[in-house]
Structures are given as C-alpha cells and as structure tokens.
Backbone as CSV, one residue per row, in Angstrom:
resi,resn,N_x,N_y,N_z,CA_x,CA_y,CA_z,C_x,C_y,C_z
1,UNK,-137.127,92.998,20.158,-137.766,92.187,21.687,-137.747,93.300,23.058
2,UNK,-139.159,94.517,22.717,-139.596,95.858,23.651,-140.572,94.569,24.606
3,UNK,-139.984,94.951,25.971,-141.135,93.513,26.951,-140.835,94.935,28.233
4,UNK,-141.546,94.928,29.229,-141.353,96.315,30.088,-143.759,95.648,31.203
5,UNK,-143.364,95.472,32.639,-145.090,94.944,33.049,-145.236,96.116,33.068
6,UNK,-146.961,95.692,32.583,-147.585,96.991,32.347,-149.074,96.514,33.134
7,UNK,-148.765,95.989,33.667,-150.126,94.533,34.758,-149.556,94.207,35.642
8,UNK,-150.324,94.231,37.381,-150.455,94.359,38.143,-151.915,93.711,38.582
9,UNK,-151.978,91.582,38.862,-153.023,91.494,39.652,-153.029,90.525,40.555
10,UNK,-153.532,91.833,41.872,-153.531,90.970,43.260,-155.143,89.842,43.686
11,UNK,-155.540,89.041,43.728,-156.928,88.085,44.115,-156.106,87.030,45.399
12,UNK,-157.403,87.596,45.813,-157.825,86.629,47.299,-158.550,86.810,47.719
13,UNK,-158.751,85.909,49.023,-160.631,85.699,49.715,-160.600,86.944,50.500
14,UNK,-160.392,88.244,50.588,-161.285,89.374,51.024,-160.881,90.632,50.509
15,UNK,-161.074,90.585,48.940,-161.174,91.745,48.006,-160.709,93.167,48.774
16,UNK,-162.332,93.257,49.041,-162.172,94.662,50.407,-160.805,94.670,50.595
17,UNK,-160.952,94.484,51.464,-159.849,94.299,51.825,-158.534,94.737,51.687
18,UNK,-157.995,93.436,50.684,-156.810,93.449,49.531,-157.076,95.363,48.756
19,UNK,-158.185,95.586,48.353,-158.506,97.059,47.890,-158.161,97.627,48.955
20,UNK,-158.646,97.495,50.132,-158.242,98.723,51.135,-155.959,98.429,51.457
21,UNK,-156.180,97.345,51.989,-154.840,97.606,52.036,-153.440,98.063,50.487
22,UNK,-153.247,97.519,49.800,-152.544,98.863,48.767,-153.172,99.855,47.998
23,UNK,-154.947,99.751,48.810,-154.564,101.046,48.264,-154.149,102.399,49.645
24,UNK,-154.395,102.349,50.305,-153.959,102.144,51.067,-152.152,102.837,51.229
25,UNK,-151.759,101.935,51.103,-150.030,101.544,51.707,-149.665,102.548,49.980
26,UNK,-149.914,102.152,49.254,-149.667,103.148,47.501,-149.923,104.309,47.779
27,UNK,-151.188,104.570,48.108,-151.983,105.924,47.404,-152.347,105.330,46.268
28,UNK,-152.761,104.349,46.530,-153.567,104.229,44.896,-155.063,104.444,45.145
29,UNK,-155.217,104.559,43.526,-157.431,105.342,43.787,-157.637,104.599,43.328
30,UNK,-158.456,103.956,43.612,-158.945,102.668,42.591,-160.576,103.365,41.786
31,UNK,-160.609,101.735,41.232,-161.608,102.108,40.401,-162.320,101.456,40.628
32,UNK,-163.629,100.974,41.844,-164.625,99.561,41.329,-165.903,99.203,41.432
33,UNK,-165.741,100.558,39.650,-167.172,100.989,39.086,-167.944,99.487,38.854
34,UNK,-168.015,98.300,38.886,-168.145,96.970,38.009,-168.951,96.399,37.998
35,UNK,-169.090,95.110,37.786,-169.520,94.769,38.457,-169.921,93.286,39.407
36,UNK,-168.401,93.335,38.884,-167.769,92.108,40.479,-166.644,93.239,40.989
37,UNK,-167.479,94.748,41.188,-166.449,95.041,42.437,-164.542,95.476,42.564
38,UNK,-164.674,94.234,41.707,-162.777,94.767,40.674,-162.680,96.295,41.217
39,UNK,-160.845,96.301,41.792,-160.673,97.325,41.753,-159.257,98.139,40.872
40,UNK,-159.085,99.151,39.512,-158.797,99.342,38.801,-158.163,99.667,39.287
41,UNK,-156.119,100.589,39.275,-155.781,101.822,39.345,-154.468,101.431,38.050
42,UNK,-154.930,102.779,37.845,-153.791,103.098,36.334,-153.014,104.224,37.409
43,UNK,-151.956,104.263,36.697,-150.692,105.275,36.580,-150.732,106.091,35.664
44,UNK,-149.755,107.842,35.585,-149.515,108.202,34.051,-147.816,107.380,33.488
45,UNK,-148.068,107.093,34.408,-146.943,105.861,32.891,-146.913,104.931,32.861
46,UNK,-148.318,104.384,32.878,-148.807,103.382,31.433,-149.842,102.385,32.624
47,UNK,-148.905,101.605,33.707,-148.699,99.890,34.950,-150.442,100.619,35.792
48,UNK,-151.325,99.685,35.208,-152.231,99.121,36.033,-151.897,98.443,36.621
49,UNK,-153.483,98.360,37.417,-153.428,96.782,38.356,-154.665,96.645,39.076
50,UNK,-154.890,95.801,39.205,-156.012,95.355,39.769,-156.471,94.150,41.252
51,UNK,-157.263,94.377,41.627,-157.335,93.872,43.090,-159.045,93.554,43.039
52,UNK,-158.726,92.292,43.529,-160.209,91.382,44.382,-160.029,89.922,45.192
53,UNK,-161.435,90.125,45.465,-161.474,88.284,45.021,-160.394,87.744,44.447
54,UNK,-160.227,85.825,44.734,-160.359,85.167,43.571,-162.188,84.667,43.310
55,UNK,-161.173,84.831,41.672,-162.237,83.955,41.035,-163.485,82.761,42.002
56,UNK,-162.240,82.083,42.106,-162.211,80.344,42.712,-162.755,81.515,44.037
57,UNK,-162.530,81.721,44.554,-162.324,82.040,46.030,-161.342,81.031,47.150
58,UNK,-160.700,80.477,45.712,-158.899,80.160,46.818,-158.752,81.120,47.838
59,UNK,-156.961,80.557,47.987,-156.179,81.612,48.973,-155.650,83.704,47.407
60,UNK,-155.639,83.078,46.601,-155.234,83.592,45.623,-154.109,83.724,45.264
61,UNK,-153.609,85.078,44.409,-151.805,84.935,44.073,-152.035,86.456,44.086
62,UNK,-150.349,86.503,43.906,-150.183,88.020,42.394,-149.351,87.806,41.752
63,UNK,-150.117,88.634,40.416,-149.270,87.831,39.461,-148.860,88.969,38.086
64,UNK,-148.161,89.516,37.526,-148.236,90.733,36.745,-147.648,90.374,35.900
65,UNK,-147.964,90.774,34.618,-148.200,90.927,32.906,-147.087,92.107,32.671
66,UNK,-146.301,91.110,31.571,-145.380,91.526,30.561,-145.810,91.984,29.365
67,UNK,-145.293,93.364,28.832,-146.431,93.746,27.302,-145.154,93.205,27.002
68,UNK,-144.830,92.516,25.720,-144.708,92.166,24.601,-145.052,92.507,23.394
69,UNK,-144.361,92.598,22.009,-144.381,93.205,20.671,-144.562,91.261,20.384
70,UNK,-143.989,91.224,20.801,-144.177,90.267,19.949,-144.582,88.350,21.333
71,UNK,-145.724,87.925,21.583,-147.376,87.652,22.019,-146.937,85.987,21.663
72,UNK,-146.576,85.103,20.642,-146.652,83.740,20.358,-145.313,83.039,19.889
73,UNK,-144.692,84.334,19.977,-142.765,83.979,19.857,-142.185,83.810,21.344
74,UNK,-143.045,84.877,22.158,-142.773,85.135,23.916,-143.175,83.310,24.031
75,UNK,-144.159,83.501,23.980,-145.015,82.110,23.934,-144.248,80.342,23.789
76,UNK,-143.622,80.639,22.655,-142.347,79.717,22.428,-140.886,79.047,23.041
77,UNK,-140.566,81.181,22.869,-139.562,80.337,23.390,-139.158,80.386,25.116
78,UNK,-140.426,80.747,25.678,-140.899,80.356,26.891,-140.366,79.266,27.516
79,UNK,-141.387,78.318,27.029,-141.521,76.893,25.850,-140.278,76.693,25.931
80,UNK,-139.001,76.411,25.019,-138.185,75.810,24.676,-137.698,75.500,25.929
81,UNK,-137.375,77.240,26.907,-136.762,77.645,28.494,-137.054,76.577,29.419
82,UNK,-138.071,76.090,29.485,-139.045,75.364,29.846,-139.864,75.989,31.518
83,UNK,-140.865,76.534,30.582,-142.018,77.005,31.395,-142.931,76.096,30.574
84,UNK,-144.145,76.678,30.700,-145.485,75.919,30.501,-146.489,76.549,30.670
85,UNK,-146.660,76.979,29.103,-148.601,78.143,28.698,-149.176,76.716,29.590
86,UNK,-150.011,77.960,30.467,-151.100,77.624,30.379,-152.306,78.245,30.029
87,UNK,-152.691,79.309,30.230,-153.401,80.210,28.862,-153.105,80.146,27.264
88,UNK,-153.555,80.223,26.233,-153.003,80.557,25.776,-153.332,82.282,25.463
89,UNK,-153.086,82.323,23.734,-153.231,84.327,23.316,-154.679,84.100,24.094
90,UNK,-155.171,84.836,24.469,-156.799,84.966,24.460,-157.201,86.357,25.123
91,UNK,-158.648,87.305,23.364,-158.844,87.933,23.807,-159.526,87.685,24.570
92,UNK,-159.050,89.132,25.502,-160.662,89.764,26.911,-160.791,90.684,26.629
93,UNK,-160.404,91.407,25.169,-161.425,93.313,25.061,-160.402,93.585,23.473
94,UNK,-161.158,94.271,22.540,-160.985,94.760,21.574,-159.180,94.875,21.387
95,UNK,-159.174,95.295,22.447,-157.221,95.252,22.644,-156.528,95.248,23.074
96,UNK,-157.034,93.704,24.349,-156.735,93.100,24.871,-157.038,91.551,24.931
97,UNK,-154.941,91.301,24.626,-154.893,89.653,24.150,-153.627,89.152,26.050
98,UNK,-154.561,88.373,26.314,-153.106,88.322,26.890,-153.030,86.511,27.171
99,UNK,-152.506,85.675,27.637,-151.464,84.548,27.797,-151.163,84.266,29.338
100,UNK,-151.244,83.474,29.282,-150.454,82.694,30.896,-149.856,81.786,30.678
101,UNK,-148.388,81.813,31.341,-146.946,80.880,31.671,-146.974,80.487,32.625
102,UNK,-146.208,79.472,33.098,-145.564,79.068,34.678,-144.568,78.899,33.739
103,UNK,-143.106,79.389,35.133,-141.068,79.396,34.574,-141.905,77.761,35.175
104,UNK,-140.176,77.288,34.951,-139.883,75.926,35.664,-139.717,75.389,37.598
105,UNK,-140.183,77.051,37.970,-140.684,76.449,39.169,-142.259,77.096,39.697
106,UNK,-142.917,76.930,37.866,-144.250,76.879,37.934,-145.054,78.579,38.833
107,UNK,-144.179,79.331,38.347,-144.839,81.095,39.118,-145.243,81.554,37.903
108,UNK,-147.071,81.538,37.754,-147.504,81.776,36.610,-147.546,83.897,36.086
109,UNK,-146.559,83.492,35.399,-146.586,84.767,34.632,-147.331,85.506,33.258
110,UNK,-148.405,86.342,34.020,-149.020,87.482,32.241,-148.191,87.482,31.032
111,UNK,-148.937,87.399,29.630,-148.518,88.225,28.645,-149.747,89.140,28.198
112,UNK,-149.420,90.016,28.346,-150.968,91.186,27.447,-150.252,92.411,27.081
C-alpha cells in the first residue's frame, strides 16, 4: 500500500491574506491565474498546496490529501476503523479523483 501526502488545502474567510501569509512564511510561489484566484503551489517533490477563500465563506479549515494506490480499499478500511466517508470517490479532473473522510474524532482527510 503506497501512500504519501500529495496535497494540502488551506481555505478561510480571507483567501488573499492566507495566500500572502503562506507565500511569505514558506517562500511558496502561488499561481492565482484562474477564475476564483485560488492559489496553487507545486514543489519539485510533487507536493501541491491550494490556498484560497472558503467556498461557503466560513472560518475555513486545513485538509491534507493522501495518495493511495487503492482509494476504494482505503475508504473501506477507514470505515472499519471507525471513520466516516464524507465524500465518496469523485472525479474532479480527467487525471484526478478525490474523496473525503472523517477520522473517529471528526478530522477531515482527503484521498487523491
């Protein structure tokens, strides 16, 4: 089972302020050239980060996404271990499928 963190997302009320903070704190270059101004960072090791405004305007959250070779199997294990699937496997781009689950204490984690 090959797994590693592949993406981190930070969203909140003031996306521009969050983008400035993370860009300056970590020296991340953010590409915001998209309709919503969502900031994307890609590093040389394959990790990506997305920073922007919370879609619902709420306080926001930090979510990390883990790559797994068997996302359906991983979701089954999550449920066996007391987690809950929040969003089933969903294709968001031709090459990208994601899912979200909550651990037993309610922390949301993504699969990609």
